[in-house]
Wavefront OBJ file of the C-alpha trace (Angstrom):
o trace
v 80.121 168.845 78.387
v 81.168 167.920 74.876
v 84.317 170.014 75.192
v 85.240 168.284 78.449
v 84.818 164.875 76.788
v 87.013 165.933 73.904
v 89.648 167.246 76.315
v 89.636 163.955 78.225
v 90.101 161.997 75.017
v 92.975 164.236 73.959
v 94.626 163.917 77.365
v 94.302 160.105 77.266
v 95.733 159.944 73.753
v 98.665 162.158 74.682
v 99.306 160.041 77.769
v 99.216 156.851 75.695
v 101.551 158.329 73.114
v 103.991 159.430 75.811
v 103.986 155.956 77.356
v 104.503 154.354 73.944
v 107.340 156.781 73.261
v 109.043 155.621 76.437
v 108.557 151.914 75.610
v 111.640 149.701 75.740
v 113.186 148.581 72.450
v 115.523 145.598 72.542
v 117.675 144.662 69.558
v 118.450 141.157 68.301
v 121.020 140.803 65.533
v 120.183 138.177 62.926
v 123.450 136.583 61.813
v 126.849 138.238 62.001
v 129.073 140.273 59.725
v 131.083 137.160 58.821
v 127.991 135.056 58.082
v 127.673 133.053 61.314
v 124.346 131.320 61.894
v 123.271 132.771 65.247
v 120.864 135.205 66.846
v 122.549 137.643 69.208
v 121.306 137.479 71.888
v 119.593 134.124 71.534
v 117.220 134.654 74.439
v 115.848 137.667 76.294
v 112.964 138.725 78.529
v 110.535 141.414 77.376
v 107.669 143.168 79.126
v 104.231 143.831 77.712
v 104.257 146.883 75.450
v 107.990 146.688 74.713
v 109.424 146.181 71.240
v 111.872 143.655 69.798
v 113.796 144.865 66.756
v 115.546 142.289 64.559
v 118.488 143.719 62.605
v 119.531 141.588 59.632
v 123.218 141.052 58.882
v 124.784 139.076 55.989
v 123.923 136.966 54.189
v 120.240 136.030 53.799
v 118.118 135.222 56.832
v 114.573 135.380 58.129
v 112.830 135.532 61.510
v 109.887 133.155 61.768
v 107.833 132.369 64.851
v 107.628 128.718 65.843
v 106.245 126.506 68.583
v 108.213 124.643 71.241
v 106.667 121.315 70.245
v 107.301 121.789 66.498
v 110.726 123.422 66.043
v 111.722 124.731 62.615
v 108.039 124.815 61.634
v 106.184 128.090 61.139
v 103.424 128.619 63.694
v 100.043 129.385 62.221
v 99.342 133.100 62.687
v 102.868 133.772 63.957
v 105.149 136.557 62.774
v 107.411 136.058 59.763
v 109.835 138.626 58.389
v 110.464 136.832 55.120
v 113.974 136.580 53.701
v 116.132 139.685 54.080
v 119.206 139.395 51.808
v 122.173 141.543 52.823
v 125.471 141.705 50.976
v 128.642 141.230 52.991
v 129.917 144.564 51.668
v 126.693 146.359 52.659
v 127.447 149.368 54.911
v 124.674 151.877 54.221
v 121.388 150.204 55.152
v 120.438 147.411 57.523
v 117.016 145.782 57.135
v 115.053 145.620 60.379
v 111.914 143.824 61.506
v 110.147 144.969 64.692
v 107.498 143.252 66.792
v 105.548 144.520 69.788
v 105.181 142.221 72.786
v 101.529 141.896 73.808
v 101.926 139.241 76.545
v 104.601 137.379 78.472
v 104.006 133.948 76.953
v 107.177 132.206 75.681
v 107.841 132.821 71.989
v 110.301 130.801 69.908
v 111.659 131.825 66.524
v 114.096 130.513 63.928
v 115.718 131.299 60.584
v 113.884 129.609 57.724
v 116.822 129.623 55.305
v 117.993 126.151 54.162
v 119.071 124.206 57.283
v 119.900 127.215 59.448
v 117.373 126.154 62.076
v 118.868 122.656 62.270
v 122.309 124.261 62.635
v 121.171 126.037 65.797
v 119.977 129.410 64.478
v 117.038 129.682 66.872
v 115.994 132.059 69.634
v 113.398 132.662 72.313
v 111.583 135.486 74.110
v 110.393 135.057 77.717
v 111.354 131.364 77.655
v 111.875 129.426 80.917
v 115.396 128.546 81.968
v 116.771 125.624 79.954
v 113.888 125.632 77.467
v 115.966 127.092 74.628
v 118.566 124.322 74.996
v 115.869 121.671 74.680
v 114.418 123.533 71.703
v 117.838 123.462 69.993
v 118.181 119.721 70.541
v 114.766 119.105 69.014
v 115.517 121.491 66.135
v 118.673 119.574 65.185
v 116.553 116.648 63.978
v 113.602 118.624 62.611
v 112.602 118.523 58.951
v 113.701 121.729 57.165
v 110.999 124.011 55.765
v 110.988 127.219 53.739
v 109.237 130.279 55.129
v 107.117 132.608 53.017
v 108.365 135.933 51.761
v 105.719 138.017 53.485
v 105.172 138.917 57.126
v 102.104 138.202 59.225
v 100.659 139.382 62.511
v 100.435 137.320 65.697
v 98.133 137.196 68.685
v 101.103 137.696 71.002
v 103.045 140.276 68.983
v 102.202 142.954 66.465
v 104.751 143.600 63.691
v 106.042 146.823 62.220
v 108.672 147.184 59.516
v 111.222 149.942 59.243
v 111.449 152.201 56.252
v 115.114 151.323 55.984
v 114.403 148.030 54.287
v 111.827 149.634 51.955
v 114.247 152.318 50.782
v 116.172 149.893 48.614
v 115.439 149.867 44.934
v 114.185 146.746 43.173
v 117.403 146.392 41.195
v 119.487 146.445 44.358
v 117.247 143.829 45.949
v 117.490 141.477 42.965
v 121.265 141.854 42.766
v 121.748 141.360 46.473
v 119.406 138.365 46.379
v 121.573 136.673 43.725
v 124.837 137.453 45.474
v 123.548 136.522 48.904
v 122.272 133.175 47.650
v 125.694 132.280 46.219
v 127.597 133.412 49.287
v 125.092 131.739 51.587
v 125.756 128.392 49.943
v 129.442 128.557 50.861
v 128.988 130.079 54.309
v 126.322 127.618 55.395
v 128.127 124.478 54.250
v 130.073 123.986 57.465
v 127.076 124.487 59.782
v 125.119 122.037 57.665
v 127.867 119.456 58.033
v 128.054 120.038 61.766
v 124.304 119.637 62.004
v 124.490 116.377 60.106
v 127.113 115.100 62.520
v 124.944 116.042 65.490
v 121.847 114.353 64.039
v 121.463 110.887 65.534
v 121.552 108.120 62.948
v 118.669 105.727 62.761
v 119.484 102.168 63.673
v 119.834 99.884 60.647
v 119.174 96.677 62.592
v 122.466 95.116 61.435
v 125.100 93.766 63.827
v 128.690 94.621 62.968
v 131.186 91.766 62.398
v 133.365 93.117 65.184
v 130.535 92.760 67.681
v 129.856 89.184 66.531
v 133.549 88.284 66.894
v 133.653 89.798 70.373
v 130.588 87.793 71.432
v 132.067 84.529 70.078
v 135.455 85.085 71.739
v 133.799 86.018 75.005
v 131.660 82.871 74.938
v 134.689 80.661 74.218
v 136.639 82.273 77.040
v 133.787 81.647 79.471
v 133.519 77.992 78.377
v 137.282 77.457 78.744
v 137.274 78.975 82.212
v 134.316 76.824 83.224
v 136.030 73.662 81.930
v 139.248 74.535 83.757
v 137.426 75.117 87.041
v 135.516 71.837 86.615
v 138.710 69.811 86.011
v 140.419 71.450 88.978
v 137.427 70.755 91.205
v 137.333 67.069 90.170
v 141.073 66.695 90.781
v 140.780 68.188 94.237
v 137.806 65.942 94.982
v 139.751 62.789 93.984
v 142.750 63.797 96.080
v 140.550 64.442 99.090
v 138.830 61.056 98.726
v 142.179 59.261 98.408
v 143.520 60.975 101.492
v 140.410 60.126 103.480
v 140.560 56.473 102.397
v 144.174 56.221 103.564
v 143.243 57.639 106.933
v 140.272 55.332 107.513
v 141.882 52.069 106.251
v 143.779 50.242 109.117
v 145.934 47.031 108.823
v 143.815 43.878 109.454
v 144.991 41.504 112.175
v 145.972 37.952 111.112
v 143.520 35.264 112.090
v 144.297 31.610 112.969
v 143.266 30.531 109.527
v 145.684 33.006 107.992
v 148.496 31.631 110.196
v 147.713 28.057 109.190
v 147.808 28.956 105.545
v 151.098 30.728 106.063
v 152.628 27.696 107.778
v 151.391 25.348 105.077
v 152.951 27.503 102.412
v 156.243 27.553 104.317
v 156.219 23.720 104.569
v 155.496 23.400 100.871
v 158.434 25.615 100.128
v 160.735 23.506 102.333
v 159.577 20.217 100.788
v 160.059 21.503 97.279
v 163.515 22.648 98.187
v 164.326 19.136 99.525
v 163.066 17.433 96.420
v 165.113 19.717 94.270
v 168.181 18.869 96.357
v 167.715 15.125 95.971
v 167.189 15.329 92.268
v 170.426 17.162 91.679
v 172.863 14.997 89.659
v 176.351 14.507 90.758
v 179.105 15.129 88.212
v 180.498 11.985 86.412
v 184.258 11.735 86.465
v 184.634 8.114 85.022
v 185.135 7.506 81.329
v 182.745 5.272 79.449
v 183.745 1.518 79.003
v 184.124 1.642 75.259
v 186.629 4.388 75.628
v 188.731 2.251 77.979
v 189.232 -0.559 75.381
v 190.670 1.895 72.986
l 1 2 3 4 5 6 7 8 9 10 11 12 13 14 15 16 17 18 19 20 21 22 23 24 25 26 27 28 29 30 31 32 33 34 35 36 37 38 39 40 41 42 43 44 45 46 47 48 49 50 51 52 53 54 55 56 57 58 59 60 61 62 63 64 65 66 67 68 69 70 71 72 73 74 75 76 77 78 79 80 81 82 83 84 85 86 87 88 89 90 91 92 93 94 95 96 97 98 99 100 101 102 103 104 105 106 107 108 109 110 111 112 113 114 115 116 117 118 119 120 121 122 123 124 125 126 127 128 129 130 131 132 133 134 135 136 137 138 139 140 141 142 143 144 145 146 147 148 149 150 151 152 153 154 155 156 157 158 159 160 161 162 163 164 165 166 167 168 169 170 171 172 173 174 175 176 177 178 179 180 181 182 183 184 185 186 187 188 189 190 191 192 193 194 195 196 197 198 199 200 201 202 203 204 205 206 207 208 209 210 211 212 213 214 215 216 217 218 219 220 221 222 223 224 225 226 227 228 229 230 231 232 233 234 235 236 237 238 239 240 241 242 243 244 245 246 247 248 249 250 251 252 253 254 255 256 257 258 259 260 261 262 263 264 265 266 267 268 269 270 271 272 273 274 275 276 277 278 279 280 281 282 283 284 285 286 287 288 289 290 291 292 293 294
């Protein structure tokens, strides 16, 4: 009976080992040979029991697990590869960091170097469609943090490190660390600037002079238009009233009293004309008497 139990255990172990040996391994490159700040691919789907291997390229990056609600912030208990400096001229060894997927929950990760996360160096595993884009937008305005140098285990993924990264000597690591830091400063300057341009500026609460001038000119234009319409309306109203008054006003017929007054005025005119005719002096053609004696 004991031998049968031992045989069953051995068979189960061999079966488990064979399944693990056939497990899927997917590779994500961290950075590029020319120092670009990207994960390639940025997003992928992984099944339970499969492995994700991160291969580090120049210059100095890390892979740190994060949370969708707190981008660019290390998740408590999440995996963290620490910084893996790689010289641009490195051709012999590539540091790797491998995790095992234990469930299908979405996992988000980022590079903890400087402002790489804010520049868009983020990725996701088993994330819903469109979630990574929203994560990038939130990461662009996140506060930068520095990840620790060590790695830690996670409830959703177990980590294993390759012997390739451990084969380097301490002197090589220190030299590459110094060189990678210097080269990283120059290579990451443009992404940092682009991130700054994408970050929305906080409102200062001040109104620009141009906006004030536009408001004043617009108000004056509205007032001038209103005054012009008012004057035009009044002019039309006066013209209409004048036209209506001309239509409604008819010539008044002369009464008997009016005729009497008219006749009296005509008689007065005739009498005055007669008086003026009588008072006219005739011309004198005789010389005075005293002139005749001379």
